[in-house]
N, C-alpha and C positions, 0 to 999 in steps of 0.2 A: 404583391406582398412587399413590404418595406423591410429590407435587410441591410444592416449597417456593418461593415461596408458592403456595397452591392455585390452580388455573386460574380458578375463578370470582372470586377476589379480585384477579386481575391486571387491569390497565387494557386497554382495547381496543387501544391502540398496542403494548403488550407482547405481546398475543396475535397481532396482525398480524406482529410481528417474528418470532414463532415460526413462523408460516406461511411467511414470506418466506425464512427460513433453516432449513427443515425438515430438511436434511441434517445439521444440528448437533444435532438433538433425536431422542429415541427416538420411534418411530412412534406409540406410545400417547399420548404428550404432544401430538403433532401432531393426532391424532384428537380428543383432548379440547379442544384449542384451536379446532379447526374447528367442533366442535359448539357450543362456547360462543359463537363469533362468529355462528353461525347463530341461536342463541338471542337474541343481541343485535341481530339484524336485518341482518347483513352476509351477503349471498348468496355461494354458492360461486363464482359468476362473478367477483365483485369480488375475492374472495380470490385466485383464480388470476391475475387481471389484475395485482394488486399484486406477486405473486411474479414474473411475467414481466417487469414493469417493473424490478424490483430486479435480476434476472439480467442484463438488457440494460444497465443502468447499470453494473454491475460489469464486464461485458465491455468497455464503452467505456472505463472507467477503466484496465483492463489494457492495452488497445490504446494509449492515450495514454502510459502509463508505458513500454511497450516501445519507443515511437518517440522518447522524450525524449532530447535531446542537448544538449551545451554549445554555445553560440554561438562563433564564431571568436574574439571578444574574450575570452570566458571561458577558452577554451583557451590563448590567449596569456598571460593573467594567471596561469593555473595553472602554465604552464612557467616564467614569470619569478619569481613570488612564492610558488608552491605549496610548494616545499621549505623556504623560510624560515618560512612559516606552520606547516608540519608540525613543524618543530623548536621554534619558539616555543610553540605550543599543545600540543606533545607528543601529537599525534593523527595517527597514520599513516593513518587512514582518514577523514581530513577531507573528501576528495572522493568518498566512497562514499555514495551517496544512499539505500541500503537496498533493501528488497524490491521487485521488479517493475521496477526501472530498470536492466535488464541492460546496455543499450547505453551509457547515461550512466555507469554504474559502470566499465565497461571503459575508456571514454574518460578518465575522471578519473584512474584508475590509470596509464594509458598516458602521459598528458601530465605527470603528476607524475613518472614515471620519466624522461621526456625532460628535465624541469626539473632533476632530480638530476644527470643526465649533463651538462647545460649548466653547472651550478654547479661540478661536479667539474672540468670542462675549464677554466673560468674561473679557479678557484683554482690549478689545476696550472700553467697557462701564465702566471699573474700572478707567480709566484715566480721 
């Protein structure tokens, strides 16, 4: 199998990264990395432990992201200043946090919408 750079030329950290994220690699590359780590004195048990730790770390990060929310003060500020900032910065997704933050993204868009409604009402009734 032709891997660039070749497995023996990779650092131990790079080989451990292959083991930790083996679903992203072809099975043959993972086998070669495992064999090279064994040759370098890192037992299979240590390799498996590192993979387990990496997976549990990723799971904890996803759990934290899924629970993330705006504080009440942030929500208030989004309602009051959010529409103005969106217009000034020309970024309609200013309060969209990106992947994994589903609850926070929904909140940001909801409170931005409330802010737009508030500003429309203020401008309508001020005339």
